[in-house]
C-alpha positions as CSV (number, residue, x, y, z in Angstrom):
1,M,111.3,-127.1,-62.8
2,D,109.8,-124.6,-65.3
3,S,113.2,-123.2,-66.2
4,L,114.5,-126.7,-66.9
5,V,111.6,-127.4,-69.3
6,G,112.2,-124.0,-70.9
7,L,115.9,-124.7,-71.3
8,L,115.1,-128.1,-72.8
9,I,112.7,-126.5,-75.3
10,V,115.2,-123.9,-76.3
11,C,118.0,-126.5,-76.7
12,A,115.7,-128.7,-78.8
13,L,114.8,-125.8,-81.1
14,A,118.4,-124.9,-81.5
15,A,119.2,-128.5,-82.4
16,V,116.5,-128.4,-85.0
17,V,117.9,-125.3,-86.6
18,L,121.4,-126.7,-86.4
19,S,120.2,-129.9,-88.2
20,L,118.5,-127.8,-90.8
21,G,121.7,-125.9,-91.4
22,T,123.7,-129.1,-91.7
23,G,121.2,-130.4,-94.2
24,L,121.3,-127.2,-96.2
25,F,125.1,-127.4,-96.3
26,H,125.1,-130.9,-97.6
27,L,122.3,-130.0,-100.1
28,S,124.2,-127.0,-101.5
29,R,127.5,-128.9,-101.6
30,G,126.0,-131.9,-103.4
31,Q,129.1,-133.9,-104.3
32,G,128.0,-137.5,-104.8
33,D,126.4,-140.2,-102.7
34,E,128.2,-139.3,-99.5
35,D,126.6,-135.9,-99.3
36,S,123.2,-137.5,-100.1
37,R,123.5,-139.8,-97.2
38,K,124.6,-137.0,-94.9
39,L,121.7,-134.9,-96.0
40,A,119.2,-137.7,-95.4
41,R,120.8,-138.3,-91.9
42,A,120.6,-134.6,-91.0
43,L,116.9,-134.4,-92.0
44,T,116.2,-137.7,-90.2
45,V,117.8,-136.2,-87.0
46,R,115.6,-133.1,-87.5
47,I,112.5,-135.1,-87.6
48,A,113.5,-137.1,-84.6
49,I,114.3,-134.0,-82.6
50,S,111.0,-132.4,-83.6
51,L,109.0,-135.5,-82.5
52,A,110.9,-135.5,-79.2
53,L,110.2,-131.8,-78.7
54,F,106.5,-132.4,-79.4
55,A,106.5,-135.3,-76.9
56,L,108.3,-133.1,-74.3
57,L,105.7,-130.4,-74.7
58,M,102.8,-132.8,-74.3
59,I,104.4,-134.5,-71.2
60,A,105.1,-131.1,-69.7
61,W,101.6,-130.0,-70.3
62,Y,100.1,-133.2,-68.9
63,F,102.1,-132.8,-65.6
64,G,101.3,-129.1,-65.3
65,L,104.8,-127.8,-65.9
66,I,103.6,-125.6,-68.7
67,A,100.1,-124.2,-69.4
68,P,98.6,-123.0,-72.6
69,H,97.2,-119.5,-72.6
70,G,94.2,-118.4,-74.5
71,L,94.7,-115.6,-77.0
72,V,92.1,-113.0,-76.0
73,P,90.9,-111.0,-79.0
74,V,91.3,-107.3,-78.5
75,A,88.4,-105.2,-79.6
76,P,89.3,-102.8,-82.4
77,Q,89.8,-99.2,-81.2
78,R,87.8,-96.4,-82.8
């Protein structure tokens, strides 16, 4: 089950990056209202995927599928 959650997280992150790339393409092309609508749609999709990823992480944490780890500070070496 952990590998399925990990795969979903990686796929969601890849979708966010793809959506950002699509938005950048339409931003740089910038030819009229059609590209403005496509840019807004790409950024809306990115926000939706990010919120879904956040919800997935919270649900996976709640059910014990993932666990946060504490960052242990390392003492400076002399």
